[in-house]
C-alpha positions, 0 to 999 in steps of 0.5 A: 233270105235272112243273110248275115250282115256283120259288115264292120265300119271304122268309126270313132268313139265320138260317133258312138256317143251320138247313137251310132249303133241305133241310128247310123249303123242300120242305114249303113247296113241298109246301103251295103245290102242295096249295093250287094243286091245290085251286084247280084242282079247285074251278075257280078258275082265275083265282086259280091264274093270280094265284098264278103272277103273284105267284110271278113278281114276285120278285127271287129267281128267274131271269129265265127262270123269271119268263117260265115263271111268266107263261106259266103265268098266261096258260095258266090265263087261256086267253091262249096267244098271249103264252104261247107267247112267254113259254115260248120266251124261257124256254127261251132261258135255261133250263139243265139239268133246268129245260128239261123242264117248260118244254117241257111248258108250250110244248106246252100253249100250242101246244094252246091255240093249236090248232097241233096239228102243231107240238105233235105234233112236240114231243110226238114229240121228248119221247117219243124222249127217254123222257118225254111228257106222256100226255094231250096226246099222246093228244089230238093222236093222236085229233085226227089220227084215229090212234085205234089208236095212241092206244090202244096207247100208253095201254095202256103209259103209264097207270101213274102218271097222275093218276086224272082224266087216266086216266078222261078218256083212257078216255072218249075212247078209248070213243067210236065213231061207231056208238055215238052215246050215247058222244059225251055223255060226251066233251062233258061233259069240256069242263066238267071243271075239272081239264081246264081247260088242255086245254079247247080241244083237248077241245072240238075233239075233241068236235066232230070226234067229233060230225062223225064221228057226223054223217057216218054219216047217209045224209041228211047232204048234205040236212041240211047244206043245211037247216042252211045255209039256217037259218044264212044267215037268222039271220046276215042278222037278226043285229045284227052284220051291220051293223057287223062285216065278218067277219059280213058276209063269212061271210054272203056266203060262205054265200050263195055256197056253198049254191047249189053244194051243191044241185047234184051236179056243183057239190058234187062239183067245189067246189074253189074253196071257202073254207078256214079258216071253221071257225077264224073263226067260233069267234071271231065276235062273234055270239051264242055259240049262233049261233057254235057252230052256224056252227062245227058247220056248217063242220065238217060241211061240210068232212067232207062236202066231202072225201068228195064231191069229184071231181077229174075235175069240176074246172073252172079257169074256173069256180072262178076266177069263183067265188073272185072272187065270194067275194073282198070288193070292198074287199080289198087285193092284197099280192102275186100271182104274175106267172103268176096261180096265187097271190095274197095279199090283206088285207081291212083292215075285218075284219083278215083275210087272203085267199089263193088258190093251187094246192093243192100236193097237187093241182096243178090245183084252186085253194084259197081260204083265209081267214086269222085276223087274227093269222095274216094280220098275221104273213104281211103282216109276213113278206112286206112287205120282199120285196114292197117289194124286188120293186117296186123291182127287178122283176128279182128277181121271178123268184127271189123269187116262189117264196119268197113262194108258200111263205109264202102257201101256209103252207109256210115263211115268208120266211126268211134260209136261203131267201133265201141259197139263191136267191142263186146264181141272181141276176144280178151286178147284182141281188146288191146289193139282194138282200143288202140284202133279207137284211139286212132280214130279218136285222135286222127292226127296222132296227138 
C-alpha cells in the first residue's frame, strides 16, 4: 500500500550540505517503514498509532500532512469518524502525488465506518485512473455479492500484492455456502494482526457468509424464531434493561416482531419492520456475547425477511398500527409530511433517530428505520433550519417537504443546490424567507 511517509528528522544544515535529502533520508525512511511493519505484524497497533501521532507533531511538515498522519493514527485506533474528517481536510490541502495515498486512507476510513457504497464509488474512480487498492476493492465487491466479478478482478491484479493480502483474498474467494467448513478460515481472518485496518469489513463479510450458510437450512424460519425467543429472555434479564434505553427498545421491538414471525401471512407481509437494528446492536452496552448473538439474529432476520415477503399481503392500516407499536412513547416528532407518508422522530433518552416512510423502490409499503446516534444527530442538524422555516412560513411547506423527505429517506441531505432548485416555484412573497433559509445553509455557523 502506498502509505505516506513524511516522518520528520531533526538534522543540521551541515548534514544537508552532504546530500542528506538524496542519500540519508531514504535510508531513514526505509528504517522507519521497517519499524512500522514490525509493529503491525506483532499486533501492537497502539504503538503504530503513537508513531503516527509523533510524526504529526512537528513544525517541519505541511499542514495537510499533519491531518493525514493524525487520520492514520485514528485508523489504527479504530476511531474512523474523526479519521474521515482528518483525511478530508488533508485532501483539501494536498497537491500532486500526495493526493493518491490520502485517497487510499480516506477509503479505509469509509470501510471502517461501514460506508461501503461510498468506499466502492471511490475505489471505482481509483480503478478508472489505473490504480486501485486491491484488498478493499475485493472486500466491497464480496459484501455486495459480486463474487464472480471479484474473482475475475483478482486474477488480473494479484501480481505484486503483499503475501498476507494474497492469502486473505484467496481465503475469502474460497468460501461457498455449500461448503460450511470454508467459513472457519474466513472467521479466523478477523484476528489476523496484519489485517487490522480491515477488521470491521472482514467481520461484516464473515457475518454475511455465515448468514449465507444459515439460509441453506430448511428449518431457518423455525430456528430464527427459537433464537429470537432465547434472546428475548436474555435481554429481559440483562442488568442494562433498567438503565439503557437502547436495550429496552431492542427488547420491545423483538417482542413485537416475533409473534408476527410465527404467522405465515404475518411474516410474509411484514413491511412495517424495523430496519437498522443490525447497526444498533453492534454498539450496545450489553455483554459482548449477547451483542454478537443479537447481531447474528438480525443478519439472519433480514436475509430471511427479504426472501419471505409477499407484496400482495401488504396492508397499510395494519402496518401503520404495527409501526405505532414499535415507536417509543417518549419519541419526539421533528418533521412529518402533511400527507402522512413520512416522518422523522428523535428519541432523546437513547439519542437514536426513528423515521418511517414509503419505500422509494416499493411505493406502497412503509419502512421503519432506526438511526444510530451519530446519523440521527447529523440528520437533525441538517433538517433543523428547514423545519424552523416551515414553522414560521407555512406557505413554504409545499416546496420544502420534498427536500426534507429526501433527507429523511437517506437519499440526499438538505443542501444549497436543492433549495435553489425549488426557488422558481415559490410565490414572490415567500422568496425573501427562502433566500434567508439558503443563507442559513450557506453559513451554518451563523456568520
